[in-house]
C-alpha positions in Angstrom: 284.1 -186.5 163.4 282.3 -187.8 166.5 281.4 -184.5 167.4 279.0 -183.3 164.0 277.2 -186.6 164.8 275.9 -186.0 168.8 274.0 -183.2 167.7 271.7 -184.6 165.6 271.5 -187.5 168.3 269.8 -185.3 170.5 267.7 -183.9 167.6 266.2 -186.9 166.7 264.3 -187.5 169.9 262.2 -184.1 169.9 261.4 -184.1 166.2 260.1 -187.6 166.8 258.2 -186.0 170.0 256.7 -183.1 167.7 255.5 -185.7 165.2 253.6 -187.2 167.5 252.1 -184.1 169.1 251.0 -183.5 165.3 249.5 -186.4 164.6 247.5 -186.5 168.0 246.4 -183.3 167.0 245.4 -184.2 163.7 243.4 -187.3 165.0 241.9 -185.0 168.1 240.8 -182.7 165.4 239.2 -185.2 163.2 237.7 -187.2 166.0 235.7 -184.2 167.1 234.6 -183.2 163.8 233.5 -186.7 163.3 231.8 -186.8 166.6 229.9 -183.5 166.1 228.7 -184.5 163.2 227.3 -187.8 164.4 225.3 -186.0 167.3 224.0 -183.3 164.5 222.9 -186.3 162.5 221.5 -187.5 165.7 220.0 -184.4 166.9 218.7 -184.0 163.3 216.5 -187.3 163.2 215.6 -186.6 167.4 213.9 -183.2 166.5 212.3 -184.8 162.9 210.3 -186.6 165.1 208.4 -183.0 166.2 207.9 -181.5 162.7 204.3 -181.1 161.9 202.6 -179.9 159.2 198.8 -178.7 158.4 197.0 -176.5 160.5 199.4 -177.9 163.3 202.2 -176.1 161.2 200.5 -172.8 161.5 200.0 -173.0 165.3 203.2 -174.0 166.0 204.5 -170.6 163.7 202.2 -168.5 165.6 203.5 -169.4 169.1 207.2 -169.3 167.5 206.4 -165.8 166.8 204.6 -164.9 169.9 208.1 -166.2 171.7 210.4 -164.2 169.3 208.0 -161.0 170.2 207.9 -162.1 174.0 211.7 -162.3 174.2 211.8 -158.6 172.4 209.1 -157.3 175.1 211.0 -158.5 177.8 214.0 -156.9 176.9 212.1 -153.6 176.1 210.5 -153.8 179.6 213.8 -154.6 181.1 215.5 -151.1 179.4 212.1 -149.2 180.9 213.0 -151.0 184.4 216.4 -149.6 184.6 215.0 -145.7 185.4 212.4 -147.2 187.7 215.1 -149.2 189.9 217.1 -145.8 189.5 214.5 -144.3 192.1 215.3 -146.7 194.5 218.9 -145.6 194.5 220.2 -144.1 198.2 218.1 -143.8 201.5 214.6 -144.2 200.4 213.0 -144.7 203.6 214.5 -141.3 205.2 212.2 -138.5 205.2 214.5 -136.3 206.4 214.4 -135.6 210.2 213.4 -131.3 209.9 210.4 -130.2 211.7 208.9 -126.8 211.2 206.2 -124.6 211.7 205.3 -122.5 209.6 203.7 -118.6 209.8 202.5 -116.2 207.4 203.8 -112.5 207.0 201.4 -111.6 210.0 202.6 -114.2 212.0 199.6 -116.6 211.5 200.3 -120.2 211.2 199.6 -121.6 207.8 200.8 -125.1 208.1 203.6 -127.5 209.3 205.9 -130.0 207.3 208.4 -133.0 209.2 208.6 -136.1 210.3 208.7 -135.0 214.1 205.0 -133.1 214.1 203.7 -136.5 214.2 204.4 -139.7 215.7 204.0 -142.8 214.0 201.5 -145.7 214.9 202.1 -149.1 214.3 199.4 -151.0 212.1 199.0 -153.6 215.0 197.9 -150.9 217.5 195.5 -149.4 215.2 191.9 -150.2 215.9 190.6 -153.3 213.1 187.9 -151.0 211.9 190.4 -148.5 210.7 192.1 -150.9 209.0 189.3 -152.6 207.5 187.9 -149.3 206.1 191.2 -148.4 204.4 191.4 -151.5 202.6 187.7 -151.6 201.6 188.2 -148.7 200.2 191.6 -148.7 198.6 192.1 -152.3 198.1 190.2 -154.9 199.1 192.6 -157.9 197.7 195.7 -156.1 199.2 196.7 -159.4 201.0 196.5 -161.9 197.9 198.2 -159.7 195.1 201.8 -159.1 194.5 201.9 -155.3 193.9 199.5 -155.1 190.7 195.9 -156.1 191.2 195.0 -157.6 187.9 191.1 -158.4 189.0 190.6 -155.1 190.7 192.4 -153.6 187.5 190.0 -155.6 185.5 187.0 -154.5 187.4 187.6 -150.8 187.5 188.1 -150.7 183.7 185.0 -152.4 183.1 183.1 -150.0 185.4 184.6 -147.2 184.0 183.7 -148.2 179.9 180.1 -149.2 181.8 179.6 -145.4 183.3 181.6 -144.2 180.4 183.5 -142.1 182.7 186.1 -142.5 185.5 184.0 -143.9 188.6 186.9 -146.6 190.1 190.9 -146.6 190.3 192.6 -149.6 189.6 195.8 -149.1 191.5 196.4 -150.9 194.5 197.9 -149.4 197.8 201.2 -150.4 196.4 201.3 -148.4 193.3 199.7 -145.5 195.0 203.3 -145.7 197.6 205.2 -146.0 195.0 204.1 -143.2 193.6 204.2 -141.4 196.8 207.4 -142.3 197.4 209.6 -142.0 194.1 207.2 -140.4 191.7 205.1 -137.4 190.4 201.1 -137.2 189.3 201.9 -136.5 185.6 199.9 -138.6 183.8 202.5 -140.0 181.3 203.3 -143.9 179.8 206.5 -143.4 181.7 205.1 -142.6 184.8 203.0 -145.7 184.9 205.4 -147.9 183.5 208.2 -147.1 186.5 205.0 -147.0 188.7 204.4 -151.0 187.7 208.1 -151.9 188.2 208.6 -150.1 191.1 205.1 -151.4 192.9 206.9 -154.8 192.2 210.3 -153.9 193.6 208.0 -152.8 196.7 206.7 -156.2 197.4 210.1 -157.8 196.9 211.7 -155.7 199.3 208.9 -155.1 201.9 206.6 -157.3 203.9 202.5 -156.7 203.5 202.4 -154.9 206.9 205.3 -152.8 206.2 203.8 -151.4 202.7 200.9 -150.5 204.7 202.7 -148.6 207.1 204.3 -146.4 205.1 201.4 -146.0 203.0 199.2 -144.6 206.3 202.3 -142.9 207.3 202.7 -140.5 204.0 199.7 -140.3 202.0 198.4 -136.9 202.3 194.9 -136.9 204.2 193.8 -132.9 203.4 193.7 -129.9 205.8 197.7 -130.0 205.2 198.2 -133.3 207.3 200.6 -136.2 205.8 199.8 -139.6 207.4 196.7 -141.3 209.2 197.7 -140.0 212.8 198.5 -136.5 212.0 194.9 -136.5 210.0 193.2 -137.9 212.9 194.3 -135.2 215.2 193.5 -132.6 212.8 190.0 -133.4 212.3 188.8 -135.2 215.5 191.7 -134.2 218.0 192.8 -137.8 219.1 194.9 -140.6 218.2 194.0 -142.9 215.7 194.2 -145.8 218.0 191.0 -144.0 219.6 188.6 -143.5 216.3 185.5 -145.3 216.3 183.7 -146.7 213.4 182.1 -143.2 212.3 185.6 -141.3 212.2 187.8 -144.4 210.4 185.1 -144.4 207.5 185.4 -140.7 207.1 189.2 -140.7 207.1 189.1 -143.9 204.8 186.8 -142.0 202.8 189.7 -139.1 202.3 192.3 -141.3 200.5 190.4 -141.0 197.6 189.7 -137.0 197.5 191.4 -135.4 200.6 190.5 -131.7 199.2 187.1 -132.5 197.7 186.2 -134.5 201.1 188.4 -132.6 203.6 185.5 -132.3 206.3 186.5 -129.2 207.4 185.5 -127.7 204.2 183.0 -129.5 203.2 181.0 -131.8 205.9 178.0 -132.4 203.8 180.6 -134.2 201.1 182.9 -136.1 203.9 179.9 -137.7 205.7 178.4 -138.7 202.3 181.6 -140.3 201.4 182.0 -141.8 204.7 178.6 -143.6 203.8 180.3 -145.0 201.1 183.0 -146.5 202.7 180.7 -148.2 205.3 178.9 -149.4 202.4 182.4 -150.8 200.9 183.0 -152.6 204.3 179.7 -154.3 203.7 180.4 -155.2 200.1 183.5 -156.6 201.0 182.4 -159.0 203.5 184.3 -157.1 206.3 181.3 -155.9 208.2 177.8 -156.7 208.5 175.1 -154.1 207.7 174.1 -154.2 211.5 177.7 -153.7 212.6 177.9 -150.5 210.3 174.0 -149.1 211.4 175.2 -147.2 214.1 178.4 -145.1 212.2 175.3 -144.4 209.9 172.4 -143.1 212.4 175.4 -141.1 214.3 178.1 -140.0 211.6 181.6 -138.1 213.0 181.8 -134.9 214.4 185.0 -133.5 213.6 187.1 -130.0 215.5 186.4 -126.8 214.3 189.6 -125.7 212.5 187.8 -123.1 210.3 187.3 -123.3 206.5 191.0 -121.7 205.7 192.6 -123.9 203.0 196.4 -124.9 204.0 198.6 -123.3 201.0 200.2 -126.9 200.7 202.1 -125.9 197.5 203.4 -123.0 199.0 204.2 -125.3 202.3 206.3 -127.6 200.5 208.7 -124.8 198.6 209.2 -123.2 201.5 210.1 -126.1 203.2 212.8 -127.0 200.6 214.2 -123.7 201.1 214.1 -124.2 205.0 216.2 -127.4 204.6 218.6 -125.9 202.1 219.2 -123.1 204.7 219.3 -124.8 207.9 221.2 -127.8 206.8 224.7 -126.3 208.1 223.0 -125.1 211.3 222.1 -128.1 213.1 219.1 -127.1 214.3 216.0 -129.5 212.7 213.2 -128.3 214.9 212.2 -124.6 213.7 209.6 -122.0 213.3 209.8 -120.6 210.1 208.2 -116.9 209.5 207.6 -116.4 205.6 206.6 -113.9 203.4 203.2 -115.9 202.6 199.9 -113.6 201.7 196.9 -115.5 202.5 194.7 -113.1 200.8 196.7 -113.0 197.6 197.2 -116.6 197.6 193.3 -116.8 197.6 193.3 -114.4 194.9 195.3 -116.3 192.9 193.7 -119.5 193.5 190.3 -117.8 192.6 191.6 -116.6 189.4 193.3 -119.9 188.4 190.1 -121.5 189.4 187.7 -119.3 187.6 188.9 -119.2 184.4 189.6 -122.9 183.8 186.2 -123.8 185.1 184.3 -120.8 183.0 186.7 -121.3 179.8 188.7 -124.7 180.3 186.7 -126.9 178.5 186.5 -124.5 175.2 190.0 -124.0 175.3 190.9 -128.3 176.3 193.2 -127.2 179.4 193.0 -128.5 183.0 196.0 -127.3 185.1 197.6 -124.0 185.6 200.5 -122.7 187.8 201.1 -119.3 189.2 203.7 -117.4 191.1 203.5 -114.0 192.5 206.4 -112.0 193.8 206.5 -108.5 195.4 209.0 -106.0 194.3 211.2 -106.8 197.4 211.7 -110.0 196.1 209.1 -111.7 199.0 207.3 -114.7 197.2 203.7 -113.9 198.1 202.0 -116.9 196.5 202.3 -120.4 194.8 199.7 -122.0 192.8 201.2 -125.5 191.9 197.8 -127.1 190.7 194.4 -127.0 190.7 193.7 -129.4 193.5 196.7 -130.8 196.1 194.5 -133.6 196.9 194.7 -135.1 193.8 198.0 -134.2 192.8 200.7 -133.0 195.1 203.2 -132.6 191.8 203.7 -128.6 192.1 203.9 -127.5 188.7 205.0 -123.8 190.1 208.7 -125.0 190.6 209.1 -128.4 189.2 207.3 -128.4 185.7 209.7 -127.8 183.0 207.6 -126.5 180.4 208.6 -124.6 177.0 208.4 -121.1 177.6 207.7 -119.6 173.7 207.6 -116.5 173.0 207.7 -115.5 176.6 211.6 -116.5 176.3 212.1 -113.2 174.0 212.6 -110.8 176.9 215.8 -112.2 177.7 217.2 -112.2 174.0 215.9 -108.3 174.1 217.7 -107.7 177.3 220.8 -108.8 175.8 220.5 -107.0 173.0 220.0 -103.2 174.8 223.1 -104.5 176.6 224.6 -104.8 173.3 223.8 -101.2 171.9 220.6 -102.1 170.5 217.1 -99.4 171.7 213.8 -99.6 171.2 213.5 -97.9 168.0 216.4 -99.8 166.0 214.8 -100.8 163.0 215.8 -104.9 162.2 214.4 -107.2 159.5 211.1 -109.0 160.2 211.8 -111.0 156.8 212.3 -114.6 156.2 215.5 -116.1 157.8 217.2 -119.6 157.9 219.4 -120.4 160.4 221.6 -124.1 159.9 218.6 -125.7 157.7 216.0 -124.0 160.8 213.8 -121.5 159.3 211.3 -119.7 161.7 208.2 -118.2 160.7 205.8 -115.5 162.3 202.8 -116.6 164.1 200.5 -115.3 161.2 203.0 -116.8 158.3 203.6 -113.5 156.5 206.7 -111.4 156.6 206.7 -108.3 159.0 209.3 -106.1 156.9 211.4 -103.7 158.7 210.1 -102.8 162.2 211.7 -101.2 165.4 212.2 -103.4 168.1 209.4 -102.0 170.2 206.9 -103.2 167.7 208.7 -106.5 167.3 208.2 -107.3 171.2 204.7 -105.9 171.0 204.2 -108.4 168.1 206.0 -110.9 169.1 207.8 -110.9 165.9 209.4 -114.7 165.7 212.2 -113.8 163.3 213.2 -110.5 164.5 214.9 -112.0 167.9 216.5 -114.9 165.7 217.7 -112.2 163.5 219.5 -110.8 166.6 220.9 -113.9 168.0 222.2 -114.9 164.3 223.6 -111.5 163.1 224.5 -109.4 166.5 224.0 -111.3 169.8 224.8 -115.4 169.7 223.8 -117.5 171.8 226.2 -118.0 174.6 225.4 -114.4 175.8 221.7 -115.0 175.8 221.7 -117.5 177.7 224.2 -116.1 180.0 221.6 -113.3 180.3 219.0 -115.6 181.6 220.8 -117.3 184.0 222.1 -114.2 185.3 218.8 -113.0 185.6 217.5 -115.9 187.8 216.9 -119.0 185.7 218.1 -121.9 187.4 216.4 -124.5 184.6 218.8 -126.1 182.2 218.8 -123.8 179.4 219.9 -125.7 175.8 222.6 -124.3 174.3 220.9 -124.3 170.8 219.5 -121.5 168.3 216.1 -122.6 168.9 216.3 -121.4 172.5 215.8 -118.2 171.2 212.1 -118.6 170.5 211.7 -120.5 174.2 211.8 -124.3 173.0 213.9 -125.0 176.8 212.1 -125.7 179.8 211.7 -123.4 182.2 209.7 -123.6 185.4 206.9 -120.6 186.5 209.3 -119.9 189.3 212.2 -119.0 187.0 209.7 -116.6 184.8 208.5 -115.0 187.8 212.2 -114.1 189.1 213.8 -113.7 185.6 210.9 -111.1 185.2 211.2 -109.6 188.7 214.4 -108.1 187.6 212.5 -105.3 185.4 210.7 -104.6 188.7 213.3 -104.4 190.8 215.2 -102.0 188.9 217.9 -104.1 186.8 218.9 -106.0 190.4 218.7 -110.0 191.3 219.0 -111.9 194.3 216.3 -111.0 196.5 213.9 -113.4 195.5 212.8 -115.1 199.2 210.3 -117.1 200.9 211.9 -117.2 204.4 212.0 -113.9 206.8 213.3 -115.9 209.6 214.4 -119.1 211.1 213.7 -119.4 214.8 214.0 -122.4 217.3 211.8 -123.4 219.4 213.5 -121.3 222.5 213.5 -118.5 220.4 216.9 -118.3 219.3 216.9 -116.6 215.5 219.2 -119.0 213.3 218.2 -117.1 210.2 217.6 -113.5 209.0 217.4 -112.8 205.6 217.7 -109.1 206.1 221.0 -109.9 207.6 222.5 -113.4 206.5 221.2 -113.7 203.1 223.6 -112.0 200.0 223.1 -109.1 199.0 221.5 -108.0 195.6 223.4 -107.4 192.5 222.9 -105.7 189.3 222.6 -107.7 186.2 220.9 -105.0 184.0 222.2 -101.5 183.4 220.2 -98.5 184.4 219.4 -97.7 180.1 218.9 -101.0 178.7 216.7 -101.4 182.0 214.6 -98.7 180.7 214.9 -99.6 177.3 213.1 -103.0 178.3 210.2 -101.6 180.4 209.3 -99.3 177.5 209.3 -102.0 175.3 207.6 -104.5 177.8 204.7 -101.7 179.0 203.7 -101.3 175.2 202.8 -105.3 174.9 199.2 -104.6 177.1 198.6 -101.5 175.0 199.4 -102.2 171.6 200.5 -105.6 171.3 199.3 -109.2 171.9 198.9 -108.9 175.8 195.3 -106.5 175.2 193.7 -108.5 177.8 196.1 -108.1 180.7 195.6 -104.4 180.4 195.1 -102.9 184.1 192.6 -100.2 184.3 194.7 -96.8 184.8 197.8 -98.9 186.0 200.8 -98.9 183.8 201.9 -102.8 183.8 203.9 -104.8 181.4 204.9 -108.1 180.5 205.4 -110.7 177.7 203.2 -113.5 176.2 204.2 -117.0 175.4 202.3 -120.0 173.4 204.2 -123.1 172.2 204.1 -125.3 169.2 200.8 -127.1 169.2 199.5 -125.0 171.6 200.8 -126.9 174.4 201.7 -124.5 176.6 200.5 -120.9 177.1 202.0 -118.0 179.4 201.7 -114.1 180.5 204.6 -113.0 182.5 204.2 -109.4 183.8 204.5 -106.9 186.2 203.7 -103.6 187.7 205.7 -101.4 190.0 204.5 -103.6 192.7 204.0 -107.2 191.8 205.2 -109.5 189.4 203.4 -112.6 188.1 204.1 -115.6 185.8 200.9 -117.6 184.6 201.4 -121.0 182.5 198.2 -123.1 181.2 198.3 -126.6 179.9 197.9 -130.2 180.6 200.1 -132.6 182.9 200.1 -135.1 179.4 201.4 -132.3 177.1 198.1 -132.7 174.9 197.7 -129.6 172.6 195.0 -127.2 173.7 192.2 -125.8 171.6 194.3 -122.7 170.3 195.0 -121.3 173.4 197.7 -118.5 173.4 199.2 -116.5 176.0 197.2 -113.7 175.1 193.9 -115.5 175.7 193.3 -117.1 178.7 196.7 -116.7 180.9 196.7 -112.9 180.5 193.1 -113.2 181.7 193.8 -114.8 184.7 196.8 -112.8 185.3 194.8 -109.6 185.0 191.6 -110.9 187.4 194.4 -111.4 189.9 196.1 -108.2 189.6 193.4 -106.3 189.7 192.8 -107.5 193.2 196.5 -107.3 194.5 196.6 -103.7 193.4 193.2 -102.7 195.7 193.9 -99.9 198.7 197.8 -100.3 198.4 200.3 -97.4 197.1 200.9 -98.1 193.4 204.9 -98.1 192.6 205.8 -96.9 189.5 207.8 -99.5 186.6 211.7 -98.8 186.8 212.5 -96.3 183.8 208.4 -94.9 183.9 207.4 -91.8 185.0 204.9 -92.7 187.2 202.3 -95.7 187.8 199.1 -94.3 186.4 198.0 -94.7 182.4 198.3 -91.7 180.8 198.9 -90.3 177.1 202.5 -90.8 177.5 202.9 -94.7 176.4 199.9 -94.4 174.5 201.4 -91.9 172.5 204.4 -93.7 172.2 202.7 -96.9 171.4 200.7 -95.1 168.7 203.7 -93.5 166.8 205.7 -96.6 166.9 203.0 -98.3 165.2 202.5 -94.8 162.7 206.0 -95.2 162.1 206.0 -99.4 161.3 203.1 -98.7 159.0 205.0 -96.0 157.3 208.0 -98.0 156.9 206.1 -101.4 155.7 204.2 -98.8 153.1 207.8 -97.7 151.8 208.8 -100.8 151.5 206.1 -102.4 149.8 206.3 -99.3 146.9 209.9 -100.1 146.8 209.5 -103.3 146.1 206.1 -103.1 144.0 207.1 -102.7 140.2 205.0 -100.2 137.8 202.4 -102.5 135.6 201.3 -98.9 133.8 203.1 -96.2 132.1 202.6 -92.7 133.0 200.9 -91.7 130.0 197.9 -94.5 130.5 197.8 -93.7 134.2 197.3 -89.8 133.1 195.1 -90.6 130.7 192.9 -93.0 133.2 192.9 -89.7 135.5 191.5 -87.7 132.7 188.5 -90.1 132.2 187.9 -90.3 135.9 187.6 -86.7 136.4 184.9 -86.8 133.3 182.7 -88.8 134.6 183.0 -87.0 138.1 182.0 -84.0 136.3 179.2 -85.4 134.1 175.6 -84.2 134.8 173.5 -86.9 136.5 171.1 -88.4 133.8 167.2 -88.2 134.3 165.3 -91.5 134.9 162.9 -92.4 131.7 159.5 -91.9 132.9 157.4 -95.3 133.6 153.9 -95.8 133.6 154.4 -96.1 137.9 155.9 -92.7 137.7 153.4 -91.0 135.5 150.3 -92.3 137.5 152.0 -90.9 140.8 152.1 -87.2 139.0 
């Protein structure tokens, strides 16, 4: 009996402890709840003292909403700041240790790139007048603001509004440095937001002296020079440490528009700008009028460098090519022999500027880019924008713009490889593809058309129908990439009509395949790299991989016969060359934001793009208008005094009756087909008996004698 009682004695203390723990837990919860209620009541009583009514309540509500919106704005700004701060990842101070001197195709020096070419001069060793001239012109309150000069910005806005034009800039030196280090010159809200955040970031991580040093070392100063030390040597043949006030003022005047005020191009304009800088020194209180008087009376003299413009857009692209080629060689101080042709470059720039000045306002277009490639793959010229001094952003090699109908040749090339011919008939009628219903430019239906007519007339529904029913998107994308397009292409059905962004260099490279007999891989800008001691590091003829075929001979012949019809009977008649066979394709994007013409002869391929940096629409500008005219003016010059070569697949380079006859035959066949389609679709509205009766009546009227007019007093008197 004793053994059953012992376990009960053990459970007694455990139960008691559990009951005690339960009681403590319950009492603690009650105590916490009681104290929380007391605290809440006390807090409520306390905050009741701050309750307001009447007009004061309205103010409090406005402030409350303001704080709420402000908090939301801070969250949005932080979200916008993240992409800006990503730009600072990596070693952003490093410029690379390459030093390259560039020669053109004939061996003439055309420029230099790299940091070893000019040693940086510390700010402390620069003359006082140099620093004062820069600050008086660019950022008078540089040492007083924290990256963004609110007062200077307000002053600039007021001056611009009063003048009804842009007469002052509001960007601080820190903002300009942020743009030069991390950003491009694209005029977008995103870029301005990034610029503001990066300016604050630079101020937080660098001293004012370091910011000023980086700015003076990296800013473009015209003449192909970067940095104030290189500019001092180029323009005056001396170090920045030896500049006098007149020379310092001339250099400080270059920051605003280095191409416009470059003294070796326009010395009177440079001197006038230097006089403005001297006035800025007096207005800012940095110097007195007496101190600047001698500089006004005796303006700076420059070293004669000639008026040859530096091909800076080409040099920037070629410098990247050199760094890519020589990365594994271990040699960084080099002389680069390039494919650059100064005459073609000048003609390309002249054609672009001529048409933008003449028609830019009419079409509401401000920018353009162009690439010219010879049929051996040599890049002869690059126009990356209208003014390198105003914007170093290379629109020819970096800007991704929608290609519009100029993408269609990649679709048709794929079709030719899949058994289609220029005479293949495809419906140009309405089509829907997964909820997408593209329309033709004129909004109507094209009926059944041949592919050569669809290409020439740029009918949208035909390539879409080819892609949907016969080809698919992947083969078209693969074809474009195989032809040298390096820009990322979207694998979407709308890609068929050129909605993916492409560079001008991509377009010139892709179309050059048609001019190079179906081969790709020969595009190049550097023919040879040589060390300072004469050692050959790279030779394109020996070291570059050989070109390879991407288009069969038959497909190439078909494509070139189709593309040659575009300037004859299609959308690019303004691109037709006198007595020279050319081929190409126009392109116009939605809302007229981008306009293209990419064309070629047996000698050259050139791609032309026109549009606006901020993506604003042009005034109904199509690829067959201004871009075709720019292309035509350039090509007329480029084909002077050279041996003309035929386009592969066509018999000879001269325009004759063959192409015109083919174009006329294609148009006639298309018209007959359209008439047949219309007759088949048009229902009869009159019976055969009624039609016969109407014809009999018509014949009676035609055979009836002419009635004499009755006599009048006037006719009688005349007799």
